[in-house]
Structures are given as C-alpha cells and as structure tokens.
C-alpha positions, 0 to 999 in steps of 0.5 A: 581491447578498448575502442575510442569513439571517434568524431564524425569524419569531415567530408573531404575537400576536393582539390579545387576547394583546397586550392581556394582555401589555401589562396584565401589563407594566403590572402588573409595573411597578406592583409594581416601583414600589411595591416601590421606594417601600416601600424608601424609606419603610422607610429614612425610618422607620429614620432617625426611629427612630434619631434618637428613640433618641439623643434619648430615653435610655429608648428608646435603652436599649431598642434597645441591649438588643435589639441585644446578647446574645440579641437583634438588631434590624432592618436599620439600627436601632442607635440612633445618629446614624451609622445615622440619617444613613445611613438618611436619606441612603440614602432620599434617593438611593434616591428618586432611583433611584441604582443604586449605592445599591440595590447598597449596600443589598443588600450590607448587608441581604442578608448580614445577613438570612442571618446572622439566618436562621442565628442563628434555628437556635439555641434562644437566639435562636429563643425571642425573638419580637422576633428573628423580627420583626427577620428579617421586617422585614429580609427584607421590605426585601430582597424589596422591593429585589429586586422593585424592582431595575429601578427603580434605573437612575441611574448615578453619576460614575466618580470617586466612589470616589476622592473618597469614599476621600479624604473618608473618610480626611480626615474620619476623621482630623479627626473622631478628632482633634477627638473625642479632644481633646473627650473629653480635656477633659471626661474625669472620670477622671485618667491615662487613656492616649491609646490608650483615649481614641482607642478610646473616641472611635472607638466613640462614633462608631459608637453612643452606647449601651453599646458604649464603656462597657467603658472604665473609664478614660473617663467623658465627659458624654453631650453629648460622646458625642452630639457625637462621634457627630454628628461621625462622622455628618457625615463619613459623610454627606460620604462617602456624598455623594461615593459617590452624587453625580450626574455633573456633566456635564463633556462641555461644548460642543465645536467640532462641536456649536457649529457645528451650533448656529450652523447651527440658529440661522441657520435658526431664530434668529428664534424665541427671543431667548435662542437665542444664549445656548445657545452658552455654552461651559460648557453641554452640548448634547443633540440630537433623533434627527433632529438638527433640534433641540437643548437646551443645559443645564448641571448644577448641584448635581444639577439639569440646568438648561436655559434658553430654548426648544429650538434648531431646528425646533419639530416636532423639539422633542419628540425633543430634550426626550425625549432630555434627560429620558432623560439626566436620569433616567439620571443622577438629575438633576432637570430644570428649564428657566429662561426658557422662552417660552409656546410652549416651555412648552406643549411641555414640559408635554406631557412631564409638566413643570409651569410657573411664571411667572418674569417678563417679557422687555422687547422694544422694536420699533424702528419704534415707538420715539420720544422724544416724548410725556409717557410718554417724558419721563424718558428724553427728559430723560436723553438730552438731559442726557447729550448736552449733557454731551458724551457720544457713542455708537459702534455697531459689530459686533464683527467691525468692531472691531480686536483691540487696541481690543477688548482695551481694551474688554474690560479696561474692562468687567472693571474696571467689573464689579460684584464678582469673580463673572461673573453670568449663565447663561440670559441672558448669553453669558459672554464678550466679544470672541471672534472667533466672535461677530463678529455681536454689536453693541457700543455704546461711550460716550465722554465729551467727552475721548474716554474710554470710560465705558460699554459695551453688548453685544448678541447676535444675535436672528435676522437683524434682532434683538438681545438684551442680553448685557452692560451695564457703566459707570464708576461715576463717570460721569453719571446717565442714561448707560444711558438715553442709550445704549439710546435712541441704539441704538433711534433708530439701529437702521436703521444696523445693520439691527435691527427689535427689541431685547430688553432686561433680564428683569424677574422678577415684573414682573406683581406689581409692576405689579398690586400697586400698582393700585386694587383689588389683593387683600391677598395680591397687596399682601403679595407686592408688599411682600415683593418690594419689601423684597427689592429692597433687595438684589436688583434686582427692582423696579429692573429692572422700572422701568428696562425699563418706561420704554422702553414695551416689549412684555412677553413672559412667561417661565416656570420649568418643573419636574416636581415642586413638591417640587424647587423649593427645589433648583432655586432654589438651582441657578439661583442658583448658575448665575447667580452669586448663590451660590458654596458651597464645593465638594468637590475634583474628580477627573477621570474617565476617559472617551473623547473630548474632555476638557470644560472646567471650569465 
C-alpha cells in the first residue's frame, strides 16, 4: 500500500480568527462591489455629458476647447456621439461584469492616465487646474477598475474577434460611402477633391468639433456633421456588440444527455406536465453535482431561458439551480424561467429569484370528464354535430404508426401550420415523428371520405398522463372539430391507459376570469380591457375560453427572474424563443471548442 506524503498541516484558526477573516472577506467584497458600481456610474455620466455636448453647441465648444491645446479632458470626454455610444455601451457590458470590457477600459484609461501624468511635468499643462481635475477623475476611474477587477468575471464568445473585425470593416466602408455622398450633396464649396471629402467624413465620424475644420474646401451643414458622426457611432456600437456579446450556448442536447434525461423522466416524469419538453434538441442541459436533477435551457439574446420545473429528484433541484445560475453569471446571461410550477418557484425563490404569475395550465382528469350537464352543452353539441357529419377519430401511439403513414401525417401537419415559423419553446417539442418519441400519442381525424382533416399530438406525462404538444387542422374543415377530438380522447382515455390530460396554457387566465365578475376593481377591469384588445392579434382570451369549456383544474404557472429591470429583456427573449419575434441577426462564425459540435438553433 502506497502512502502519499502530505503537506505540513496549517495551524488551525481560532473561532475569533475565523470570524475576523470572514469579516475581512466581506469587507473586501463590499469594496470591490462599490468600486465596480462606480465605474459603471462614471461611464453613464460621461455618456450623458457627451450627448449634451453634441446637442448644445456652447457646451460642446467648451469641451473641445478643453480637449485641445494646453488642456485635456477626463477619460472618454470628447463631445461626440461615438464617445457617447462607447461610454453607454461600456456601461451596459460593465454592469453585466464582462471581463473583456474591464480589459478594454483598462487598456484605454491606463495609458491615458500615464500620458496625462507625463504632461503634468510640463509647466504649460500644470498651470491649468482643469488638467489636474481631468487627471484626478481618470485616476479614480483606473483605481476603481483595479479594485473591482475580481467582480468582472463573465467571459465572451471565442468567435467575437472575427465577427467584430468583419462588422467593423463592412460598417466602415458603408458608413464612409454614405457619409461622403451626404457631404458631397450638401457641400457649399465647389470643386472639392474626393480625397478631402473622404477625409472630412472620417474626421467627422470621430467628433463634431473643430477636428475637421482645417478643411477649407468643405463646408457642410451642422446637421450633416451630426448625422455622419451618428453613422460612425452606430457602426461602433455594432462592433462593440460583436466584441462583447455573450456566448450563445451552442452546446445543445446530445445523445448522452438525452438518454440521461429520459431516465430521469421515467422515474420522476409524473411531477411536471412540461417535463418531456426538456428533450427539445435546441436546448442545452446542466446537471446537479449528484446527477439526480437537471435544468434544460436555451440562450436567446443573452437570456438563459429555462422552462418548466427542473427534471429529476426535488431534493437535487437546488444543486442544479446553483449550477445553472453559476453558468449564467460566468457568461453574463440573464437567468429566467418560463412556466414553473408553484413548487419549483418556491425552490427558485430560495436562490434569489422573484416570481410573476404568468397564467394557468388546464388539466382535465379523465375520470371526472363527462359530456352531460348544462355546463358542457357547447362541447356536447359540437361533438354530436361533427360526429353526424361523418368524422372519425383514430388514437395511436407514435410507435404503432408505420413510417410511411407517419411521413404523410407530418407533411399534412406542416401544410396546416399557421405561418412559416414553427412556434413553441416551453410547451412544444419542436418535432413530429421522431423514432425516439414512440410513446407520444397521435389523434387523427378523418372525414366521411377518409381524408385526414386534423391531427393532435401529445407527449407523455409520466406513465398515465398526456400533455398537448401539437394541434393542426385543415382550415376548410367543419367548425367544432377540435372540441370533437379532445372530447373523444377524454372519453376513450382508458384505451391507452391515460388518467389526466394537460391542454393549452392560458396566459393571464385569472385576469379574464375575475375582470368580468361583479365587484371587480377599476384597475383589474382596465387590465382586462387591455388584454381583450390585444387578443385581436394574440390568442389570449380565446385560449382561455377554449380550455375553460372542458371544466379543467387550473394549475398556475410562473415567470421567474432575478431583477425587475430585466423583465423587458426577458419578454423579448421569450417572444423570440416562442417564435413570435424573428429579428435580423449578425452572421455567426463557428467557434473552436472541444467535443461534439452543437446543432444550430
């Protein structure tokens, strides 16, 4: 038996020593946080002052006067839109604790401070008090950067430098061409050489001050100078975005992770009706240290968006949540969860996340469902009408459908899709007919001639439950077809061993229900009116009414987030993930990384 030689043991600390060390660590952490916050506030202030200097001509002239000759100004104070855009963007990425932004600021402000210090050794610079103030402010900024360096730990994407170079080169060419054309069209001096107009455009891109006034051959209006400077600022913003953008989470769900998730769902799938949707292959997965729980998420617009509850043993959920939040901080992602249950929301709240009720999920117990009674009159009439018209239903597991027949059904579903974009993220699987999803259930509805007119697909919810995934129908079919199909499935649930059915999610369901009741307050009535108006474009009220007719049990679902200020960003990311927004994106360059290459999202 071998014995490893151990290092000399350190003398154990006394309780008082440990307490003092802990207090010192907390004190140092507070200093670092305050220093990091002060750098962000400085950059925000400079962004505002630079914009004011551009808009206000007297103030701008003052800044330019103190930025030339025997004067110099604090870091990033140049009275230009480019400097304003730079300061504003750096404030944003510094607030997200990007390491690259910290390095960028230090590389700019550090040498500038050294240059200012060398200048103060000369009498002509030392005699102006404003120069001392500029050195003081720049020095304080550099000191704050150094004190807060450990706070800036978020990493960027490896492909950012190449993307930034491509964006910068393209933006410079386009901006210079547009600016030169604008200067040429408004120049009041005839016969100006093209080289002077290009040089004037480039200098105006840097500043709207007297930097380009040396060209006697160019006399453009001030609004042209501001517009050219704005074009350069826009290009600069795109370059900065390309430099400091967060990684996009390209390591998506692989075969090994999918197999592990399926094993967890086999043991704990009864807990959450949305659990099976974690198997979407455009999501990534992060595991608890024990491997007994996992969180599936996607990264959209710098937001790491999880959906539903963590998968697996609830006792292991905290470990998975900690790992997910650490990953978010490491990449400066904004964490958010869509559609969490109350149980999961409580666990997330212990990790510093807040909750907002998003809506309710409609769950129908098959044993309690009946078409009898006054409350079910609408569904009963639709069911009878469609049945008399000759429509029939066939219920099968996906694994029981022949490959050729499944291919036809998939093609029909694609044809009946509303629009080109496949919608869904938190409550949709995003695929149909995959051999790995053999336990899913397909409902086919055919008319009297045997022609397929509609399909419903459900994913497993544990052993004896189903959750709605896909709902497609021919637009020319009879009304009430969906009610007929859902009712038939509920009535024939015993054939496939199903006890409960999760239908569509109804966003803001409680508002529609309570807003029309007697005694509803003015704020609730106003909110209900706004949502009713928005329902003309989005299926808000109609989804609630369509689900309510089956007399379901309403299970609340929550949106979880860390900061209220992040809600607009989370809302946009959620809309993009669900397929409601599709903004133009910058070109993506594949990053070199070990392991399996991720599939594009």
